[in-house]
C-alpha positions in Angstrom: 0.0 0.0 0.0 3.0 2.3 0.1 3.8 4.5 -2.9 7.4 3.2 -3.1 6.0 -0.2 -4.1 4.3 1.2 -7.2 6.8 3.8 -8.5 7.7 3.8 -12.2 10.9 5.5 -13.4 10.6 5.8 -17.2 9.1 9.3 -17.2 11.7 12.0 -16.7 11.5 15.3 -14.8 12.7 18.1 -17.0 15.4 20.6 -16.1 13.9 24.1 -15.8 16.1 25.1 -18.8 14.6 22.4 -21.1 12.5 23.5 -24.0 8.8 23.8 -23.8 8.4 21.9 -27.1 10.5 19.0 -25.8 8.5 18.7 -22.6 5.1 18.9 -24.4 6.1 16.2 -26.9 7.3 13.9 -24.2 4.0 14.2 -22.3 2.1 13.6 -25.5 4.1 10.5 -26.3 3.5 9.0 -22.8 -0.2 10.1 -22.8 0.3 12.0 -19.5 -1.5 15.2 -18.6 1.4 16.9 -16.9 5.2 17.2 -17.1 7.4 17.6 -14.0 10.2 20.1 -13.6 13.3 20.1 -11.5 15.7 22.9 -10.6 19.2 22.3 -9.2 18.3 18.7 -8.7 15.1 19.4 -6.7 11.5 19.0 -7.8 9.9 22.4 -8.3 6.5 21.8 -9.9 4.4 20.5 -12.7 2.8 22.0 -15.9 -0.1 20.6 -17.8 0.5 19.3 -21.3 -2.4 21.3 -22.6 -0.9 24.5 -21.1 2.5 23.7 -22.7 0.9 23.3 -26.2 -0.6 26.8 -25.9 2.6 28.4 -24.7 5.1 30.3 -26.9 8.4 28.8 -27.9 11.2 29.0 -25.3 12.2 27.1 -22.2 10.4 26.2 -19.1 12.0 28.9 -17.0 9.6 31.4 -18.7 6.6 29.5 -17.3 7.9 29.2 -13.7 5.1 31.4 -12.3 2.6 28.9 -13.6 4.1 25.8 -12.0 1.6 23.7 -10.0 3.1 22.5 -6.8 1.9 18.9 -6.2 3.7 15.7 -5.5 3.6 12.7 -3.1 6.4 11.4 -1.0 7.6 7.8 -1.6 6.6 6.5 1.9 3.0 7.7 1.7 0.0 5.4 1.3 -1.5 5.1 -2.2 -4.9 6.2 -0.9 -3.4 9.7 -0.5 -3.0 9.9 -4.3 -6.7 9.9 -4.9 -7.3 13.4 -3.7 -4.4 14.7 -5.8 -5.7 13.1 -9.0 -9.0 14.8 -8.4 -7.8 18.3 -7.3 -5.2 18.7 -10.0 -7.2 16.9 -12.8 -4.2 14.8 -13.6 -3.5 11.2 -14.6 0.0 11.1 -13.2 1.6 12.2 -9.9 5.3 12.9 -9.3 6.9 11.0 -6.4 9.6 12.7 -4.4 11.8 11.6 -1.5 12.2 13.5 1.8 14.8 15.7 0.3 12.3 16.7 -2.5 14.2 14.9 -5.2 12.1 13.5 -8.0 12.3 9.7 -7.9 9.5 8.6 -10.4 5.8 8.7 -10.8 2.6 6.9 -10.1 -0.3 6.9 -12.7 -4.0 6.6 -12.2 -3.8 3.3 -14.0 -1.6 2.0 -11.3 -4.2 3.0 -8.7 -7.1 1.5 -10.7 -5.2 -1.8 -10.9 -4.5 -1.9 -7.2 -8.0 -0.9 -6.1 -9.6 -3.5 -8.4 -8.3 -6.1 -5.9 -10.3 -4.6 -3.0 -13.7 -6.2 -2.1 -15.3 -2.8 -2.8 -14.6 -3.5 -6.5 -14.0 -7.2 -6.8 -16.9 -8.7 -4.9 -20.3 -9.0 -6.5 -23.1 -7.1 -4.7 -25.0 -3.9 -4.5 -23.9 -0.3 -3.7 -26.4 1.7 -1.7 -26.3 5.3 -0.7 -28.5 6.1 2.3 -29.3 9.5 3.9 -30.1 10.7 7.4 -29.8 13.7 9.6 -26.2 14.3 10.4 -26.8 13.9 14.2 -29.0 10.8 13.8 -26.9 8.2 12.0 -24.8 5.5 13.5 -22.3 3.3 11.7 -22.9 0.6 14.3 -26.6 0.8 13.6 -26.1 0.7 9.9 -23.9 -2.4 10.2 -26.5 -4.1 12.4 -29.2 -3.4 9.9 -27.3 -5.0 7.0 -26.1 -8.0 9.1 -29.4 -8.6 10.7 -30.8 -9.2 7.2 -28.0 -11.8 6.6 -26.0 -9.7 4.2 -22.3 -8.8 4.3 -20.6 -5.4 4.3 -17.6 -4.9 1.9 -17.3 -1.2 2.4 -18.9 1.6 4.4 -18.1 5.3 4.5 -19.5 8.8 4.5 -19.7 9.9 0.9 -21.2 13.4 1.3 -22.6 16.0 3.6 -25.3 18.4 2.3 -26.4 21.0 4.9 -27.8 18.9 7.8 -28.0 15.6 5.8 -25.3 13.0 5.6 -24.9 10.4 2.8 -23.4 7.0 3.6 -22.4 4.7 0.8 -22.2 0.9 1.4 -21.1 -2.0 -0.8 -22.9 -5.1 0.4 -23.7 -8.6 -0.8 -26.8 -9.1 -2.8 -28.9 -11.1 -0.3 -32.2 -9.7 1.0 -31.9 -6.3 -0.6 -35.6 -5.5 -0.4 -35.7 -6.3 3.3 -32.6 -4.2 3.9 -34.2 -1.2 2.2 -37.4 -1.6 4.3 -35.3 -1.9 7.5 -33.4 1.2 6.8 -36.7 3.1 6.3 -38.0 1.8 9.6 -34.9 3.2 11.3 -35.3 6.6 9.7 -32.9 6.3 6.8 -33.7 7.0 3.1 -32.2 5.0 0.3 -31.3 7.7 -2.2 -29.3 5.6 -4.7 -28.4 2.0 -5.5 -26.6 0.1 -8.2 -26.6 -3.6 -8.9 -24.4 -6.0 -10.7 -26.3 -5.6 -14.0 -24.9 -2.0 -14.2 -21.3 -2.9 -14.8 -20.3 -0.6 -17.6 -19.1 2.2 -15.3 -18.9 0.3 -12.1 -15.2 0.8 -11.5 -15.3 4.5 -12.4 -18.1 5.1 -10.0 -16.4 3.4 -7.1 -13.2 5.3 -7.7 -15.3 8.4 -7.5 -16.5 7.3 -4.1 -12.9 7.2 -2.9 -12.4 10.7 -4.2 -15.4 12.0 -2.3 -14.3 10.1 0.8 -10.9 11.8 0.8 -12.3 15.3 0.4 -13.6 15.2 3.9 
């Protein structure tokens, strides 16, 4: 689960004196949204490939004021990358060491491949989003409702807060779904959304989105 276990090293960080054209072409060849820049051996920031293509000829020094400062340290957990992918609208994140030296990168494909092993993604079942007043929900109570209906929980987390209402998303096994819905309603919860196994075309994408929402809080 640590970043250092998933680092790739075939994508270079460009020296700040490198040409804009060279950096843009490399990002395009790799299919990555950003290039990474170093100065005097240290990582100093990133630029989007789209921004580079719109920039005049010259070197990266001229664009220094536009550098986006994001990266992740090599001893971090891969879950910490999800928020960065979302905030910076990127498909690649630079990895640095404690001395802020660029050591490689991790791509969103790496994250998808790892998360696909989790029961949240790999197990068959249903995904429910329930709603209740923010002061009235209980994770213990929610677990009891599911388990009392002879179903299993694969994942459970807060996926949103809207004013005084909280949304909780669950991945559960498919047994007794109707009775689970009814039990939640008896305990004051509202089932606001649910997906089943016959809706697989965007299943992984949706679940990855749940992780993004989770890490925003």
